[in-house]
N, C-alpha and C positions, 0 to 999 in steps of 0.2 A: 396613722401612721402620718400623714403630710394633714396638717390640719392650715386652715387661711392663718392662724396667726405666725405659725412657721413660714409660713409662704411671705407673708408682710415682712416677719424680720429677715430673710433672705433676701428678699428686694431691699429691704432698709441697709444690710450691710454693703450691698453691691453700691448703690448711692454714696454711701460714704468713703467707701475705697476711689469711688471714679472723682469724689469730691477732695479725696487727696491728691489723687495725679494731676488734675484740673489746678488744684493750690501749688504744687511743686513746679509743676511746668507753667505758671503766669510769674511763677519765681525767678526761673530760670530763663525766660525770656531778655532779661537786663543784660545777663552775658553774652546773651547772642548778639544783641543790636548793638553793644557797646563793647565788643571784645576788640583786642586792638594787641597786633604781630608782636610786638615789642615787649610785651611783656612775657612771653611762652609761646609753647603752642597748644593749636587751638584743644580747649577742653581738660588742660591737665591743671591739676591743682593749682601749680606756679602763675599761671596766668589769671587766677582767680580771685577776687576778694571773700575775706572772712565770710560775709553773709552767702556769697556763692557758693564756698564750699561746703557749709553746714546745708547749704540748701541740696547740691549734690548729693552728700553724704547720705542725707536725711532721703533723701529720693531711691536711693542703693538699698535702703534698709530699707524701705516701703516692699521693695522688689522681693530682697529675702522675705520678708512677712509676708508676702503674699503666696510665693511658693510653697511656702512651711504651712499656709493655710492651705491650698490648693491640694497636697498632700496629704493632709488629713483628712479632707472632706474624700479624696480618693479611696483610702483608706478605709472610712467608716462607708462609702459606697460598697466595696468590695466584700466587709465582714458583713454587712448586711446581705448581699445578695447569696453569701457562701452560707449562711444559717438560716436561709429561707430552703436553703435546697434539700 
C-alpha cells in the first residue's frame, strides 16, 4: 500500500508546495512594503503594479490548485476506505 517511494514523493510535493507559497509571499512583500494610499485601496488591483497583479493572481490560482488537489486526495482516501469494507 504505502511504500517508502510514495512517502518521499508525497513529502517532496509538500516541500514544492511550501516553496511556491514562500516564493509568492516574498514577491508580495514588495507591495506590502511600498503600498501608497494615493494609488487606491489596500490589496485592490488598481493599487498594484503589473508584476504585483500577476503575483497576486498567481497566488490565488495556486490556492485553487491546492483546494482541488486536497479534494482529490480526500476523494481517493474515502474511495479506498469504502473499498476495504
